[in-house]
C-alpha positions as CSV (number, residue, x, y, z in Angstrom):
1,M,-23.2,1.3,8.9
2,K,-23.5,-0.2,12.4
3,R,-19.8,-0.5,12.7
4,L,-19.1,2.8,11.7
5,L,-21.7,4.2,14.3
6,L,-20.3,2.0,16.9
7,A,-16.8,3.1,16.2
8,A,-17.9,6.7,16.3
9,I,-19.5,6.1,19.8
10,V,-16.4,4.5,20.9
11,V,-14.2,7.3,19.8
12,L,-16.4,10.0,21.4
13,A,-16.6,8.3,24.6
14,Q,-12.8,8.0,24.7
15,F,-12.6,11.7,23.9
16,A,-15.2,12.5,26.7
17,A,-13.4,10.4,29.3
18,R,-10.1,12.2,28.5
19,S,-11.4,15.7,28.5
20,V,-10.3,17.9,31.3
21,S,-12.1,20.7,33.0
22,A,-10.6,23.8,34.5
23,A,-11.9,22.5,37.8
24,D,-9.5,19.6,37.7
25,C,-6.5,22.0,37.4
26,V,-5.1,22.6,40.9
27,E,-2.7,25.5,41.1
28,P,0.4,24.5,43.1
29,T,1.1,26.1,46.5
30,A,3.3,29.2,46.1
31,V,6.8,29.1,47.5
32,T,7.0,31.8,50.1
33,D,10.5,31.1,51.9
34,I,13.5,32.7,50.2
35,P,16.7,32.7,52.3
36,N,18.4,35.8,53.1
37,G,21.6,35.8,50.8
38,A,23.4,38.0,53.4
39,S,23.1,35.2,55.9
40,A,22.0,32.0,54.4
41,T,24.2,28.9,54.0
42,R,25.0,27.4,50.7
43,E,22.6,24.4,51.5
44,Q,19.8,26.9,52.3
45,M,20.2,28.6,48.8
46,L,20.6,25.1,47.0
47,S,17.4,23.9,48.7
48,A,15.5,27.1,47.8
49,Q,16.7,26.9,44.2
50,R,15.6,23.3,44.0
51,T,12.2,24.2,45.5
52,I,11.6,27.1,42.9
53,K,12.6,24.7,40.1
54,A,10.0,22.2,41.3
55,Y,7.4,24.9,41.6
56,D,8.3,26.2,38.1
57,I,7.6,22.6,36.8
58,A,4.3,22.6,38.8
59,I,3.2,25.9,37.3
60,K,4.1,24.6,33.8
61,A,1.8,21.5,34.4
62,Y,-1.0,23.7,36.0
63,S,-0.7,26.0,32.9
64,D,-0.8,23.0,30.5
65,C,-3.9,21.8,32.3
66,L,-5.8,25.0,32.0
67,R,-4.8,25.2,28.4
68,D,-6.1,21.8,27.8
69,A,-9.4,22.5,29.6
70,N,-9.7,25.6,27.3
71,D,-9.8,27.8,30.3
72,E,-10.3,31.4,29.3
73,T,-9.7,33.0,32.6
74,N,-6.4,34.8,33.2
75,R,-5.4,32.1,36.1
76,A,-2.5,30.6,34.1
77,N,-1.0,34.0,33.4
78,Q,-1.3,34.9,37.0
79,A,0.4,32.1,38.1
80,V,3.3,32.6,35.9
81,E,3.6,36.2,36.9
82,R,3.8,35.1,40.5
83,L,6.5,32.5,39.5
84,Q,8.4,35.3,37.7
85,K,8.3,37.6,40.8
86,L,9.4,34.8,43.0
87,A,12.4,34.1,40.6
88,E,13.3,37.8,40.7
89,K,13.3,37.8,44.6
90,F,15.5,34.7,44.6
91,N,17.9,36.3,42.2
92,V,18.3,39.2,44.4
93,Q,19.1,37.0,47.4
94,L,21.4,34.9,45.2
95,I,23.3,38.0,44.2
96,A,23.8,38.9,47.8
97,F,24.8,35.4,48.7
98,K,27.5,35.4,45.8
99,G,28.6,38.8,46.8
100,R,29.2,37.6,50.5
101,N,31.0,34.5,49.4
102,G,33.1,36.0,46.5
103,A,31.4,34.0,43.8
104,S,30.5,35.8,40.5
């Protein structure tokens, strides 16, 4: 009986040590600099694309953290919405860039 109780205490302690609170979840800094597709260089567009992809991964980790913390606020959805708006802005500039350079 003592072993069972000790094992239960150890499992609970490990679970408590792994628990995450929403305060531990840090929202990534939003990307704000999207190059103008009408005048940007190829490298500027590629750099912006890499930055947005990294931001996407960071938002996924942030959302997972909030989910694991059982966060019931709307912060994860708001972060995803900001990411979607950013992607839309980038895509508009990417179309302008491709139009200027004859790419489809």
